[in-house]
Backbone as a ProteinNet text record, in pm:
[ID]
protein_1_A
[PRIMARY]
MISFQQIKEDKKSLEAAASFLNFVMKKDHFTSKFLEWQYLDNPTGKAIAICAFDDGRIVGHYSAQPILSLVDGKITSGLFILNAAVDPANQGKGLLRGIADRLHEEAAAKGFQFMIGVGNNNSTPIYTKKFGFRLIGPLDVKIGAGIPEGKSKSPYFYQKTWDQDSLNWRLSNPCYKYSVNQKGGKTIIYKKNYPMLSSIMGVFGSEPLNHGNLDNKQAGLNLFLGIDSAINWKQIPAYFNFPEFAKPSPLNLIFRELNGANFPLSKENILFRCIDFDAF
[TERTIARY]
9461.6	9511.1	9471.3	9564.5	9540.2	9463.8	9360.8	9287.1	9273.9	9252.6	9243.6	9112.8	9048.9	8929.2	8898.5	8829.3	8781.1	8681.3	8689.9	8601.1	8455	8367.5	8225.2	8169.3	8054.9	8001.9	7897.9	7870.9	7771.4	7830.9	7743.9	7786.9	7874.8	7842.4	7920	8064.3	8081.9	8216.9	8295.1	8227.8	8293.6	8329.4	8243.1	8272.3	8392.9	8403	8517.5	8647.2	8643.6	8762.3	8799	8698.7	8723.7	8786.3	8734.5	8789.3	8934.2	8962.1	9099.2	9193.4	9153.6	9239.1	9263.1	9160.2	9178.3	9278	9268.9	9358.1	9502.8	9525.9	9663	9725.1	9647.3	9700.9	9690.8	9628.2	9609.4	9535.1	9425.4	9339.5	9201.6	9114	8976.4	8874.3	8920.5	8827.6	8770.1	8822.9	8768.9	8636.4	8532.5	8399.6	8341.5	8231.2	8167.2	8119.3	8076.6	8031.1	8146.2	8262.3	8378.3	8423	8430.4	8473.5	8370.4	8243.8	8141.7	8163.1	8193.4	8224.6	8351.6	8454.5	8585.5	8588.2	8521.7	8531.1	8416.9	8297.6	8180.4	8117.5	8128.1	8052	8123.2	8251.7	8330.3	8267.9	8227.1	8162.8	8254.2	8385.8	8478.2	8480.5	8438.7	8434.3	8463	8425.9	8447.7	8593.7	8636.9	8775.7	8802.4	8927.6	8976.9	9030.2	8967.1	9004.9	9012.2	9131.9	9153.6	9193.1	9128.6	9158.7	9224.6	9315.2	9369.9	9300.7	9252.6	9180.7	9255.9	9252.3	9304.5	9193.1	9133.6	9020.4	8907.3	8877.1	8766.5	8798.5	8920.4	8959.5	9051.6	9025.7	9111.2	9249.2	9352.1	9489.3	9570.5	9509.8	9578	9477.7	9514.3	9422	9502.7	9457.9	9524	9417.2	9411.3	9304.2	9352.9	9282.9	9311.8	9183.7	9164	9041.3	9069.4	8975.8	8994	8997.5	9083.4	9090.8	9109.7	9078.9	9108.5	9206.7	9311	9412.8	9446	9489	9537.8	9687.5	9725.2	9864.6	9911.6	10007.1	10059.6	9945.6	9851.2	9742.4	9626.1	9629.6	9523.5	9460.6	9326.6	9258.8	9295.2	9350.9	9406	9353.6	9313.2	9259	9370.5	9363.8	9462.1	9398.8	9482.2	9437.2	9517.8	9448.1	9516.4	9517.2	9634.9	9649.5	9581.1	9502.1	9429.5	9488	9456.8	9490.6	9567.5	9676.2	9754.8	9794.5	9762.1	9790	9797.7	9883.1	9896.5	9894.6	9822.7	9818.8	9962	9996	10133.2	10180.7	10089.5	10128	10162.4	10126.9	10152	10252.1	10315	10411.5	10540.8	10611.4	10736.2	10718.1	10595.4	10567.4	10533.4	10551.3	10521	10373.7	10293.4	10148.3	10109.2	10167.9	10135	10174.8	10285.2	10328.6	10224.9	10170.8	10069.2	9943.8	9899.9	9782	9812.5	9928.3	9964.1	9973.8	10034.8	10045.8	9907.6	9813.8	9677.5	9609.4	9627.6	9565.1	9627	9758.4	9825	9787.1	9772.6	9730.5	9587.9	9499.3	9361.3	9355.6	9437.5	9441.2	9482.7	9584.8	9630.4	9523.6	9457.8	9354.6	9236.9	9209.9	9099	9138.3	9262.2	9304.3	9358.3	9380.1	9437.2	9581.2	9620.4	9750.8	9858.2	9814.8	9913.7	9852.8	9940.7	9902.1	9984.5	9922.2	9990.2	9947.9	10035.8	10001.6	10098.8	10070.9	10155.2	10200.8	10330.8	10385.8	10460.7	10473.9	10555.2	10694	10772.4	10909.7	10915	10812.6	10811.6	10762	10657.6	10596.3	10664.5	10725.2	10785.3	10888.1	10982.4	11078.8	11012.8	10901.8	10831.4	10776.5	10713	10656.2	10764.2	10874.3	10976.4	11066	11092.4	11183.6	11113.6	10985.2	10916.7	10800.7	10738.7	10615.5	10630	10751.2	10772.8	10738.3	10717.2	10690.9	10823.2	10816.3	10933.4	10897.4	10996.6	10977.9	10982.2	10872.4	10870.8	10939.3	10913.2	10978.1	10892	10949.7	10871.8	10773.6	10660.1	10564.9	10619.1	10594.1	10627.2	10525.1	10572.9	10484.8	10523.1	10437.4	10466	10352.2	10384.8	10285.8	10302.7	10190	10201	10065.4	10067.2	9945.9	9917.8	9789.7	9751.7	9752.6	9735.5	9731.5	9855.9	9945.8	10065.4	10028.7	10075.1	10044.6	10170.8	10182.6	10297.3	10275.3	10384.9	10378	10410	10439	10472.5	10350.3	10370.4	10262.1	10265	10365.8	10377.5	10274.2	10208.4	10111.1	10181.4	10110.8	10164.3	10161.5	10260.6	10256.7	10152.7	10139	10040.9	9962.4	9828.3	9744.6	9613	9565.5	9436.5	9325.4	9225	9112.2	8995	8919.9	8801.9	8687.3	8570.2	8449.4	8352.5	8233.8	8142.2	8100.2	8075.5	8034.2	8144.7	8266.6	8375.4	8408.8	8396.9	8420.4	8312.9	8187.6	8080.5	8103.2	8145.9	8178.2	8296.7	8400	8521.9	8490.5	8405.1	8375.2	8271.3	8218.5	8124.6	8194	8326.7	8404.2	8345.2	8297.9	8231.5	8324.5	8455.9	8550.8	8596.2	8574.2	8625.1	8517.8	8534.3	8447.6	8534.7	8487.4	8565.8	8502.7	8582.5	8533.9	8575.7	8516.3	8541.7	8546.3	8629.3	8633.1	8631.1	8566.5	8572.1	8639.5	8748.7	8830.4	8897.8	8890.5	8957.9	8913.7	8784.6	8734.2	8770.6	8817.1	8855.5	8783.8	8768.3	8709.9	8819.4	8843.7	8948.4	8883.8	8917.8	8864.5	8971.3	8927.1	9016.7	8967.2	9059.8	9024.8	9092.6	9015.6	9071.9	9150.4	9277.4	9363.2	9369.9	9401.3	9415.2	9352.6	9329	9280.5	9374.1	9317.6	9391.2	9486.6	9466.3	9548.3	9460.9	9458	9376.8	9461.1	9437.6	9503.2	9433.6	9513.2	9458.2	9438.1	9312.8	9284.5	9303.2	9255.7	9267.5	9208.7	9253	9202.2	9135.9	9010.5	8931.7	8876.4	8797.5	8739.6	8637.2	8570.3	8481.1	8345.9	8316.8	8186	8166.2	8054.2	8029.4	8005.8	8049.2	8028.9	7914.3	7802.4	7686.7	7686.7	7755.2	7768.5	7743.2	7664.3	7625.3	7737.7	7852.8	7964.5	8063.8	8023.4	8113.5	8070.4	8166.8	8147.4	8232.8	8212.7	8301.4	8433.7	8541.5	8674.1	8696.3	8752	8781.4	8924.2	8954	9086.9	9191.8	9315.9	9424.7	9526.6	9628.5	9733.8	9689.2	9759.5	9728.6	9843.1	9807.5	9904.7	9899.6	10013.6	10024.7	10090.7	10024.4	10077.4	10059.3	10168.1	10158.4	10279.9	10261.8	10367.4	10304.9	10360.7	10316.3	10441.1	10471.3	10596.2	10598.3	10481.7	10477.9	10518.5	10526.9	10557.7	10708.2	10762.3	10898.9	10890.3	10913	10891.8	10984.2	11096.9	11187.7	11126.2	11026.5	10960.6	10832.7	10807	10687.1	10731.9	10777.4	10833.2	10729.8	10599.7	10496.4	10480.9	10552.7	10545	10682.2	10681.7	10806.5	10782.2	10889.1	10877.8	10806	10716.7	10646.9	10749.1	10745.1	10844.6	10846.9	10965.5	10979.2	10920.8	10937	10889.9	10737.9	10669	10522.5	10463.1	10545.5	10495	10476	10359	10342.3	10442.5	10470.7	10568.1	10593.9	10718.6	10742.6	10659.4	10608	10521.2	10586.5	10581.1	10646.9	10546.6	10556.6	10472	10538.8	10462.8	10515.5	10427.5	10485.3	10415.4	10462.3	10366.3	10400	10313.8	10376.8	10303	10248.4	10140.2	10082.3	10063.5	10053	10021.4	10117	10245	10345.9	10352.2	10275.3	10279.9	10416.2	10451.6	10578.9	10555.4	10546.8	10518.3	10637.2	10709	10827.3	10791.2	10731.8	10693.2	10813.3	10810.6	10909.9	10848.1	10915.9	10865.6	10862.3	10926.7	10934.4	10820.1	10728.4	10623	10487.4	10463.4	10345.6	10269.2	10138.3	10052.6	9982.3	10011.2	9949.1	9907.9	9776	9723.7	9663.6	9638.2	9580.9	9442.8	9369.3	9238.9	9253.7	9373.1	9396.5	9413.2	9423.4	9434.9	9407.8	9407	9392.1	9508.2	9559.3	9666.6	9650.7	9719.1	9716.8	9573.1
15651.4	15738.8	15883.8	15973	16114.5	16179.5	16258.4	16337	16479.7	16572.9	16714	16771.3	16857.6	16925.4	17048.6	17143.6	17262.6	17218.6	17279.7	17243.7	17270.3	17179.6	17200.4	17299.6	17357.8	17467.8	17422.6	17293.3	17246.5	17240.6	17238.9	17244.2	17125.6	17007.5	16888.3	16901.2	16952.7	16969	17074.4	17183.5	17288.5	17237.3	17156.8	17099.7	17006.4	16927.7	16838.1	16916.6	17025.3	17108.7	17177.3	17226.1	17292.8	17195.9	17075	16974.6	16942.4	16931.9	16903.3	17016.8	17141.6	17255.9	17268.4	17245.8	17249.9	17144.1	17025.3	16915.2	16945.3	16987.6	17008.3	17132	17240.6	17365.9	17377.4	17276.3	17278.1	17404.4	17432.3	17546.3	17495.9	17590.4	17551.1	17647.5	17746.8	17847	17813.5	17711.3	17674.9	17601.5	17656.2	17596	17612.6	17543.3	17561.3	17704.7	17766.5	17905.8	17998.9	17975.4	18059.4	18043.1	17918.9	17897.3	17948	17942.4	18000.5	18150.8	18215.2	18358.9	18384.6	18306.1	18330.5	18294.4	18186.5	18134	18178	18198	18215.7	18354.1	18422.7	18546.3	18672.7	18665.2	18781	18848.3	18975.6	19041.3	19057.1	19046.3	19056.4	18928.5	18817.1	18690.9	18572	18454.7	18331.7	18288.7	18225.4	18180.4	18063.7	18052.1	17929.1	17844.4	17731.5	17646.7	17502.8	17450.7	17318.2	17219.5	17104.2	16997.3	16880.3	16815.3	16687.9	16577.9	16476.4	16366.5	16235.5	16152.7	16016.5	15923.8	15854	15765.5	15840.3	15961.1	16039.7	16120.8	16108.5	16180.7	16296.3	16415	16530.6	16509.3	16524	16511.7	16637.6	16734.1	16858.9	16965.3	17090.8	17200.9	17328.8	17408.7	17536.6	17628.8	17751.6	17841.7	17985.3	18065	18207.7	18277.8	18401.5	18474.6	18596.1	18630.9	18747.5	18878	18967.9	19101.9	19202.1	19326.7	19436.2	19529.3	19566.5	19654.4	19764.9	19877	19987.4	19965.6	19930.3	19900	19995.7	20078.9	20179.6	20265.4	20300.3	20388.8	20323.3	20189.6	20119.8	20012.4	19998.8	19891.5	19759.6	19668.9	19544.4	19427.3	19321	19203.6	19105.9	19055.1	18958.9	18860.5	18780.2	18681.2	18695.5	18682.8	18679.7	18536	18486	18348.3	18333.5	18228	18205.2	18089.1	17967.6	17849.8	17748.7	17699	17595.6	17491.2	17366.3	17261.7	17126	17039.2	16901.4	16809.6	16700.3	16600.6	16558.8	16556.8	16521	16388.5	16293.6	16162.8	16168.6	16279.8	16292.4	16402.7	16458.5	16564.4	16506.8	16590.5	16547.1	16466.8	16461.9	16385.2	16474.2	16606.1	16697.1	16725.7	16691.9	16708.5	16855.7	16937.9	17079.9	17144.6	17101.9	17154.1	17121.9	16999.1	16960.5	17044.6	17072.7	17156.9	17299.3	17350.4	17488.9	17511.6	17418.6	17433.6	17446.2	17367.1	17373	17505.6	17552.8	17679.5	17795.6	17796.2	17905.3	17905.5	17787.2	17778.7	17830.8	17794.8	17842.6	17993.5	18044	18188.2	18264.4	18215.4	18280.8	18271.6	18155.9	18137.4	18231.3	18266.3	18356.1	18503.1	18530	18666.4	18745	18680.2	18752.3	18791.7	18910.4	18966.1	18938.8	18901	18879.1	18794.7	18743.5	18679	18740.9	18760.9	18820.9	18744.9	18738.7	18666	18695.6	18636.5	18651.1	18512.3	18493.9	18365.6	18378	18265.8	18264.2	18208.4	18183.8	18138.3	18003	17918.9	17786.5	17790.9	17868.7	17866.4	17958.7	18066.9	18163.4	18099.2	18017.3	17956.1	17864.9	17800.8	17714.8	17798.5	17910.7	17997.1	18059.1	18102.1	18172.6	18077.6	17959.3	17867.5	17771.7	17742.3	17640.9	17695.1	17804.8	17849.9	17981.8	18032.4	18150.4	18283.3	18285.7	18412.3	18478.6	18607.1	18676.2	18742.8	18756.5	18816.8	18967.9	19034.5	19180.3	19228.4	19160.4	19195.8	19156.7	19157.7	19127.7	19239.6	19203.6	19303.5	19374.4	19503.9	19578	19544.3	19521.6	19494.5	19592.3	19691.9	19799.1	19810.3	19859	19881	20021.9	20088.9	20225	20289.3	20421.5	20498.3	20589.1	20611.6	20698	20624.3	20700.4	20644.4	20688.7	20595.4	20634.3	20670.9	20784.4	20829.5	20880.3	20850.6	20896.6	21036.5	21100.3	21236.3	21243.3	21129.2	21128.4	21161.9	21244.2	21280	21195.1	21110.9	21027	20914.9	20884.6	20775.6	20640.8	20546.6	20411.5	20343.8	20262.1	20183.6	20073.5	20019.3	19912.7	19940.2	19924.9	19921.8	19852.2	19774.8	19706.7	19809.8	19794.1	19886.5	19828	19917	19877.1	19972	19914.1	19995.3	19952.3	20011.2	19983	19836.1	19776.5	19636	19543.9	19567.5	19479.7	19499	19622.4	19644.9	19577.4	19587.1	19520.8	19370.3	19314	19170.5	19142.7	19222.1	19200.3	19202	19293.6	19309.6	19209.9	19127.4	19023.2	18890.2	18892.2	18772.6	18709.2	18584	18523.8	18490	18499.9	18463.2	18581	18702.8	18818.7	18925.4	19008.7	19123.9	19248.3	19349.5	19469.5	19588.9	19693.1	19816.4	19933.6	20049.5	20164.4	20291.3	20383.2	20518.6	20616.9	20727.8	20835.9	20954.8	20996.9	21100.9	21183.1	21313.9	21402.6	21385.6	21356	21337.1	21204.3	21109.7	20978.7	20868.8	20755	20637	20532.6	20491.1	20393.1	20263.7	20154.3	20022.9	19946.8	19880.3	19805.1	19661.6	19575	19440.6	19419.4	19376.3	19355.6	19226.4	19236.3	19118.9	19063.5	19150.7	19114.7	19227.2	19206	19317.3	19436.6	19552.4	19678.6	19682.8	19594.8	19598.2	19565.7	19656.9	19638.3	19662.5	19581.1	19602.7	19715.7	19802.1	19901.7	19831.9	19805.6	19736.4	19827.5	19950.8	20043.7	20178.6	20281.7	20417.8	20457.8	20502.6	20534.2	20675.4	20714.4	20848.1	20867.1	20980.1	21018.6	20948.6	20873.6	20810.2	20709.4	20717.6	20623.1	20483.1	20383.7	20244.4	20188.6	20165.2	20111.8	19960.3	19894.7	19750.3	19690	19583.2	19523	19457.8	19436.5	19369.3	19468	19595.6	19698.8	19748.7	19763.5	19828.4	19953.9	20036.1	20149.7	20102	20159.4	20119.9	20160	20067.6	20094.7	20147.7	20199.2	20254.1	20143.4	20181.5	20085.8	20117.2	20032.9	20050.2	19994.6	20037.2	19993	19911.9	19815.6	19732.7	19765.9	19801.6	19821.5	19698.6	19638.3	19519.6	19536.9	19550.7	19570.2	19642	19705.2	19785.1	19914.7	20025.8	20156	20235.6	20244.1	20307.6	20457.4	20515.9	20659.2	20690.8	20589.6	20612.3	20603.1	20702.9	20698.7	20672.5	20548.5	20509.9	20584.4	20633.7	20708.9	20841.6	20886.8	21012.8	20992.1	20867.8	20838	20771	20849.5	20792.2	20720.8	20742.7	20677.4	20530.1	20483.2	20342.3	20276.5	20149.4	20075.4	19933.6	19859.9	19724.3	19631.4	19551	19451.1	19348.1	19306.7	19211.9	19081.3	19037.5	18917	18794.8	18784.6	18665.4	18653.3	18763.6	18762.3	18737	18735.3	18710.9	18561.4	18519.9	18378.7	18333.2	18419.4	18388.5	18515	18537.2	18649.4	18631.9	18741.6	18736.4	18811	18751.2	18805.5	18825.8	18939.4	18965.7	18907.6	18825.1	18760.7	18797.9	18792	18842.8	18767.3	18745.3	18681.1	18740.7	18778.9	18825.1	18706.2	18733	18634.2	18698.9	18615.2	18660.9	18768.4	18753.3	18842.7	18980.6	19002.8	19133.2	19155.3	19282.2	19316.5	19435.3	19408.8	19512.4	19525.2	19637.1	19653.7	19690.3	19596.9	19621.8	19611.9	19694.6	19686.5	19745.9	19732.7	19790.5	19943	20001.4	20146.4	20205.9	20124	20180.4	20110.2	20057.4	19974.5	20011.7	19995.4	20003.5	19869.3	19801.1	19671.8	19674.7	19676	19698.2	19572.6	19578.1	19463.9	19428.3	19527	19500.7	19410.5	19407.6	19327.7	19179.5	19144.2	19004.6	18999.2	18880.1	18864.1	18783.4	18823.7	18751.4	18762.2	18674.7	18669.6	18646.6
7123.9	7017.5	7047	7031.9	7061.2	6945.9	6982.7	6884.5	6936.3	6845.1	6880.6	6827.6	6907.5	6858.3	6942.3	6880.5	6950.3	7056.8	7173	7281.9	7242.3	7280.4	7254.5	7355.5	7322.3	7403.1	7505.1	7515.6	7611.5	7751.6	7850.8	7991	8027.9	7978.1	8011.4	7963.6	7843.4	7789.2	7866.8	7902.8	7980.8	8120.2	8180.4	8311.8	8305	8198.1	8183.1	8169.1	8090.5	8074.6	8204.8	8278.5	8406.7	8506.2	8511.9	8603.5	8568	8440.1	8395.4	8433.7	8408.2	8439.8	8589.9	8670.7	8816.2	8861.3	8802.9	8841.1	8804.6	8680.8	8634.8	8698.5	8708.8	8760.7	8912.4	8973.6	9119.1	9163.3	9091.9	9120.6	9160.3	9195	9224.3	9164.6	9086.6	9036.7	8899	8832.8	8702.8	8720.1	8662.6	8662.8	8523.1	8496.6	8365.8	8349.8	8459.8	8453.4	8418.5	8479.6	8451.1	8306.2	8257.2	8119.6	8019.1	8054.8	7968.1	7954.9	8067.8	8064.3	7983.9	8009.1	7948.4	7799	7761.2	7625.3	7533	7588.2	7503.2	7509.3	7623.2	7643.4	7598.3	7572	7531.8	7408.7	7417.2	7302.8	7181.6	7201.5	7088.7	7006.4	7066.8	6993.3	7083.1	7035.6	7112.1	7107.1	7213.5	7223.4	7128.4	7090	7028.8	7143.8	7169.2	7282.6	7233.6	7223.4	7166.1	7275.8	7273.6	7368.2	7295.4	7364.5	7318.9	7399.2	7329.3	7393.8	7373.4	7476.1	7468.1	7513.1	7417.2	7446.2	7516.5	7467.6	7520.3	7643.7	7695.7	7817.9	7780.2	7837.9	7810.2	7871.3	7789.2	7838.1	7808	7736.3	7706.8	7666.8	7689.8	7662.1	7640.8	7542	7512.6	7455.3	7507	7465.1	7458.5	7376.4	7362.6	7320.4	7368.7	7339.7	7252.6	7163.8	7077.4	7156.6	7113.9	7171.2	7058	7086.7	6995.6	7064.5	6993.9	7050.2	6951.2	7006.3	6924.1	6904	6782.4	6750.8	6641.8	6675.8	6582.3	6526.1	6613	6576	6504.2	6487.1	6414.9	6503.8	6498.9	6570.3	6503.7	6581.8	6529.2	6610.3	6541.7	6610	6645.9	6767.9	6814.9	6909.8	6972.4	7069.3	7196.4	7309.3	7438.9	7489.9	7525.9	7573.1	7709.3	7722.9	7847.2	7926.6	7885.2	7964.8	7880.5	7935.2	7868.2	7971.4	7944.4	8042.6	7974	8027.9	7981	8103.3	8091.7	8198.8	8233.7	8362.4	8401.3	8343.5	8327.6	8273.7	8125.7	8059.1	7916.1	7882.7	7983.7	7959.2	7901.4	7825	7764.4	7637.4	7584.3	7462.8	7343.3	7358.8	7249.7	7232.3	7334.4	7323	7317.4	7404.8	7403.9	7271.9	7215.8	7086.2	6979.3	6984.2	6887.6	6898.6	7022.3	7042.1	6998.3	7038.5	7007.6	6857.4	6784.7	6639.3	6576.2	6623.1	6568.5	6600.8	6724.4	6761.8	6683.6	6671.6	6600.6	6452.8	6393.8	6254.3	6237.1	6329.5	6321.2	6342.9	6434.9	6459.9	6334.3	6267.8	6145.2	6036.4	6025.9	5923.2	5945	6069.8	6099.5	6088.8	6053.2	6025.2	6143	6256.3	6370.1	6339.3	6388.8	6355.8	6461.8	6580.4	6687.2	6797.8	6883.6	7008.5	7119.8	7233.8	7348.7	7473.5	7570.4	7692.1	7803.8	7917.6	8036.1	8079.7	8085.7	8127.7	8258.7	8327.6	8449.4	8416.3	8519	8495	8424.8	8448.8	8386.6	8241.9	8217.4	8084.4	7984.2	8030.2	7937.3	7843.5	7892.3	7799.4	7696.5	7732.1	7636.6	7522.2	7555.9	7453	7365.2	7425.5	7348.4	7268.8	7319.8	7251.9	7156.7	7183.6	7103.2	7020.3	7065.3	7000.2	6924.8	6913.4	6831.1	6895.1	7026.7	7095.3	7131.9	7158.4	7211.1	7343.8	7425.5	7557.7	7545.4	7583.4	7588.4	7715.1	7826.2	7951.4	8070.3	8188.6	8309.1	8340.5	8396.5	8441	8564.2	8572.2	8693.5	8800.6	8921.1	9034.8	9144.9	9167	9261.5	9362.8	9479.8	9583.2	9638.1	9664.2	9713.4	9734.8	9744.5	9769.7	9651	9623.9	9513.8	9380.2	9273.9	9138.5	9063	9028.7	8953	8809.8	8766.6	8631	8564.6	8435.4	8359.3	8304.5	8268.6	8216.1	8066.9	8008.3	7866.2	7781.5	7679.4	7588.7	7460.6	7449.4	7330.9	7335.9	7223.3	7223.6	7238	7295.7	7307.1	7170.4	7143.8	7019.9	7032.9	7154.7	7178.4	7305.8	7296.6	7415	7382.1	7476.3	7460.9	7466.1	7379.4	7378.2	7456	7520.2	7596.8	7563.3	7534	7522.1	7632.2	7635.7	7745.8	7748.3	7631.6	7627.6	7677.7	7631.8	7673.3	7821.1	7871.6	8014	8098.7	8055.5	8130.1	8136.5	8022.7	8022.7	8114.4	8103.5	8183.5	8332.7	8374.1	8515.8	8566.5	8476.1	8518.2	8545.2	8550.2	8585.5	8711.3	8703.6	8819.8	8935.6	8912.1	9018.3	9103.2	9055.3	9127.6	9140.9	9240.5	9258.3	9253.8	9185.4	9162.4	9233	9249.8	9310.9	9223.6	9251.8	9165.5	9248.8	9208.2	9263	9147.3	9167.1	9069.5	9135.7	9073.5	9134.8	9025.9	9040.7	8947.1	8803.8	8783.7	8648.6	8586.6	8667.2	8616.2	8694.8	8629.3	8692.6	8708.7	8832.4	8861.8	8908.6	8842.9	8877.6	8955.4	9063.1	9150.5	9165.9	9205.5	9251.2	9385.4	9484.8	9617.8	9621	9658.2	9666.7	9808	9899.7	10040.2	10122.5	10250.2	10332.7	10322.4	10292	10281	10161.8	10061.3	9940.6	9819.8	9721.6	9601.8	9477.2	9374.9	9245.3	9170	9109	9017.6	8883.5	8848.9	8723.5	8602.8	8615.2	8504.1	8539.2	8469.5	8486.3	8355.3	8365.8	8247.4	8257.7	8158.6	8156.5	8266.3	8263.2	8372	8367.4	8257.9	8247	8360	8432.3	8541	8486.6	8563	8524.7	8608.7	8545.3	8615.1	8600.7	8691.2	8683.5	8820.9	8824.1	8951.7	9028.2	8962.4	9028.1	9089.3	9100.5	9150.5	9288	9378.4	9507.5	9510.5	9611.7	9631.9	9688.3	9639.6	9684.2	9829	9907.9	10048.1	10062.9	10181.4	10207.2	10205.3	10178.2	10178.8	10071.9	10061.8	9962.4	9827.3	9722.8	9587	9529.5	9446.5	9376.6	9228.2	9170.3	9025.6	8966.9	8869.1	8803.2	8652.8	8579.8	8436.1	8381.7	8266.7	8204.1	8153.5	8193.3	8143.6	8109.4	7979.6	7937.8	7965.9	7998.8	8027.6	8170.8	8256.4	8397.3	8421.5	8486	8536.2	8686.1	8725.3	8865.2	8961.2	8913.5	9000.1	9044.1	8968.3	9001.3	9083.5	9123.7	9203.6	9333.2	9429.6	9553.2	9638.9	9612.4	9693.4	9658.4	9555.2	9515.2	9524.9	9567.7	9576	9526.2	9501.1	9446.7	9543.6	9489.6	9570.3	9618.2	9745.3	9796.3	9716.9	9680.3	9599.7	9669.1	9799.7	9870.6	9869	9842.9	9843.8	9706.1	9600.9	9466.2	9443.9	9390.9	9356.3	9250.5	9152.3	9048.2	8969.4	8925.6	8834.8	8708.6	8654.3	8537	8420.6	8303.2	8184.8	8072.4	8003.8	7888.7	7765	7690	7569.7	7451.6	7331.7	7213.2	7090	6998.9	6871.1	6760.5	6649.3	6533.4	6454.3	6380.3	6290.3	6152.5	6050.3	5914.9	5863.3	5896.9	5842.1	5905.1	6011.3	6078.2	6142.5	6159.9	6223.9	6316.4	6445.1	6543.3	6639	6635.6	6720.9	6865.1	6937.1	7075.8	7168.5	7272.2	7379	7504.8	7616.1	7740.2	7733.8	7633.5	7621.5	7539.6	7486.9	7402.7	7420.8	7539.1	7557.8	7684.5	7678.8	7796.7	7811.2	7919.8	7948.4	8094.9	8118	8252.2	8311.7	8441	8510.3	8456.5	8403.3	8343.9	8221.5	8163.3	8043.3	8074.6	8202	8243.5	8393.5	8448.8	8593.3	8647.9	8761.8	8827	8977.2	9048.3	9194.3	9241.8
[MASK]
++++++++++++++++++++++++++++++++++++++++++++++++++++++++++++++++++++++++++++++++++++++++++++++++++++++++++++++++++++++++++++++++++++++++++++++++++++++++++++++++++++++++++++++++++++++++++++++++++++++++++++++++++++++++++++++++++++++++++++++++++++++++++++++++++++++++++++++++++++++++

């Protein structure tokens, strides 16, 4: 008989969830340490992570972590979708829908105003057709030299907020190592993807980031992954589209309001950066 419950916070429970996610997603980076960082250590709050069990064995999992974002000029609490998976032997039985309904109900009960996430070609239709999300648009994936910056002076309708505590937590991700450069009064955080290619995670103010997980950025090309409505890519000839054959999967930004909120998000009024999630 299928039962549902919030994941327990002990190491054994986290190890069981990590093993399940690695199996279903065909990954190897899920560990109890990673899930402890992702689910429990976030200074904004603990994740909502619901498991479906069949006779004590995990057969489904869906999770989202609290975030704070500036939405229409106001700090607004929401959830970022993390991990969603169903055991292949139990797919097609409405199990993910059952987990998702419970998570969305709990999210609304806790007062969150929205959910946001990144889906691939397989998951995006599930979120938009079954879970009430809408497609904001595909993420831009560009490669080039230098730091692409927009010239628009209009404020973004939506952008994730970061303070020193949340950045320190973000950069302590046990699966990745980040680097930093300070240039022109700005601090740029990178993640190395391949030799001579680094993702631009985010550009921040001039305050130095004293974090043990940071190295100095090495030479090479930069990867932009996200949405920045202030950038007119036609005016930045140093960047071009990332080759389609090299992308693991197209990535789409999805969004859903909760508790009667109404946020008119589009690719024309949003800032969503690589620091806001991890990919590749």
